[in-house]
N, C-alpha and C positions, 0 to 999 in steps of 0.2 A: 813300492807301489805309489804311483802318482795320482793324487786326488785333486779335484777342483771343488772348492768350498766357498760358501758365503757365511760370514759371521754377521748375524742379524742384529747384534747388540754389543758394541764395545765403546767404552767411555774414553775415546782417544783424545778428547779435549781436556781430560783430567791433567792436573799439573804434574803428576808423576811421570808423564811422558814428555815433558817439556825439553828435557836434555837429550833425548835419543829417539824422538818420534820417527825420524826417517829410517833409522836402523830397525825399529820395531816393524815398520811397514815392509822393509826389505825381508826381514825374517818371516813375516806373514806370507809374502809372495813366494818365498822359497819353499814354505810348507804347503803351498797350493791354495792359500786363501786368496781367491781372486777378487772378491768384493767384500767390503765391510760397511755396515750401516753404523754410523757414529751416533751414539745416543745423546740427545739434548734433554736436559732435565732441570734447567734453571735458566734465568735470563742470560747469564754469562756463558754457560755451556752451550746454549742454543746458538749464540753467535759464533762460538768456537767451532762447533760441529758443522755449521753451515759453511764457514770459511774453509774448513778442511775439505768438505765435499766440492766446493768451487775450485779448490786448488788441485784436486785429483779426480777430474770428471771420469766417469765410467769405472772408477776403482773404489772411491769412497762416496758414500751417500750419507744423509743425515736425517734425524728426526728433530722435531721442535715441540717442546712441551715443558711442563712443570711437574716434577716428581712430588708425590704427596708430602714428603719431608719439607718441601719448600712452598707448600700451598699457602702459607701465611703471606708470602711475598707476591702472590698472584694479584695483580692490579691491572688497571686499564693500560698501563704502559707495556706490561708483559703480554697481555692479550693482543695488543696491537702488534707487538714484535712477532708473535707466533703467526698471526694472520698475514703479516708481510713475508716472513720467511717461507711459509708453505707455498708461496707463489714461485719460489726459486726452483729451477729444474732439478737440483741435486737434493732437495728436501722432499723426502718420499713418504713421511708418515707424521701424524700428530701424536705427541707423547714424548717422553714416558709420562703417563698419567694414570691415576687410579687412587687407591686407598691403602694406607699402611697404619694399622692400629697397633703394631708390635711395639713401636716406641712413641708414637704420637708426637713427633717433633713439631707438627703443626696440629692445632685443635681439629677435632673431627669435623666440625661445621665448616671450617676453612677448606679441609680436604674435599668434602662433598661438593662445595661450591666450585672449587677449581676443577674438579673432575667433570662436573656437568658442563662447565664453560668450554672445556677442551673437547668434549664429545660434540658440542654444538659446532665447533670449528671443523671437526672431522666430517660431520654431516654436511655442512655448508660447502666444503671443498671437495668431497668425494674421496679424500685420502684415507688410507687405512689408519687404524689406531693401535698404538703400542702401549700395552696395558701393564700395570703393576698392581699386585694385590698381595697383602700379607696380613693375616689375622683379621681380615675384614670381609670375609666371604659373603655374608648375607647382605650387607649394605652394598657391596660391590655389585652383586647380581641385581639388586633392586634398582640401582641407578642405571646399570648398563643395559639390562634386558629391554626396557622400552625403546632405547635408541637403536638397538641392533637392526631392525628392519630398514632403517635409513642409513646405516653405516655400510661402506663398501666391504670392508674386511676388518677383523680384529684379532690380535695375537695376545695370548696370555704369556707375556715375556717372563723368562726365568721361572717357569712353573716349578714349584716345590711342594705342592699340596698332596692330598691323599687321593685314594681311588674314587671316592664319592664326588669330590669336587672336580676331578678330571673328567669323569663321566658327564657331569653337569655342564662343564665348559664345552665338551664335544657336542653335546645335544644342543647347546646354544649356537653352535656353528663356529666357535673360536678355533683358531690355529694355536699350536702349542710350541713354545720356545723352551728348549732344554739346554741347560748350562752344565758346567763342571760340578754342580751340586750333586749330580748323579754319580760322580766319582768319589764322593765322600762316604766312607764306610760307616761313619757315625750318624750323619744327618740325612744322607741321601739313599740309604739302602732300599727304602720303600719305593723309590722311583724306579729302580731296576726291575721291581716286580710288576709295575703297571705301565711302563712306557710302551709296551708292545700293543696296548689297546688304541694308541693314537694311529689313525689311518695314515698310510703312506703319503697321501696328498695334503695332509695338514701338519706334518712334522717340520719343525725348524730348529736350527742349532745356533748357539751363541756362546761367547766367552764371558760377557759382562765384565771384561777387563776394565780396570786393573784388579777387580774383585774376583773371588771364587776360583783361585788357582786350583786346577784338578789335583787332588791329593794322590792320584795313582800314577802321576808322571814319574818315570825313572830314566836316568838318575834325577833326583829332585833338584830343581833349579836353585841357584844360590839366593836369588831374590824371591820374596813372597808375592811379588807383583805378577799378576796374570797378564797375558798379551794374546793377540789373535793367533799367533803361530801355534798356540797350544790347543786350538780348536780340533786338531787331529786327535787329541786324546779324548775329547768329548765324543767324536765320531766312533772311536774304537769301543768305548764303553757302551754307548747307545746301541751300536751294531750287535755287540755281544748280548746285551739284554733283550734285544728284539729278535735274536736268532737270524740276523741278516748279515750280509757281507758289508765291510766298510765301504767298498766301492758303491754298493747300492744305496746305503745311507747318505753317502756324499752326494751322489747324483740326485736323489729325490729332494734332499734339502736344498741343494743349490738351485734346482729347477723351481721348487716351491717358493724360495725367496724371490726369484725373478717374477713369479706370478703375483705373490702377495704385495710386493712393493712396486710392481710395474717397472722393473729394471731393464736396461738394455740387454 
């Protein structure tokens, strides 16, 4: 079965791809992954993601932002970089941004400040926002909700939460990005039970490569590194959980990505 897919979040600027990035892209194409949005999450990865998008127009796109882990590094230079990059045609969203209280690699106040600053950029530019939230639901909603009327679109990237938070995000108008977390029988079983409440027109899929290798892939890859070619396994598990065909999930998520990011 031939599918046409969009991976809305892959960290292809990550150094784990430095030795074989072209081969990774070729495997993705062979698997039907026509478009990949390369995640920017720090000053260096923003530059790398934008460069990849510029080198592969119409195939690779990029986001520009600062992950909450790096919020302590958010300064005037970083803010200026993001504001410059979002004017490039291949940069299609602000983020990855948000809050992560799971490890608190950056102090909470720094995370809140960086999150608000990036929402301001998204409002000013009209670009959609690529969101991250872990163990910070209440503060995340408190910061995001007032900005939503001025934002064009927002996606809860790599959603791993419970039924209640999913319902709340949907009521807020967020789109939902599902990764290989749903393929994890230990941590993601609950996602299988609730992913069917996401409306067809707000469902998106992603690998978050090189992280979150789907545990259901057979035979198991020799490397633990995830890559966009494995998006087909996310489609398979999501389709099964939603009671839909893989072709349907592939089509709606590919079309949704084009609408969300205003892709060609």
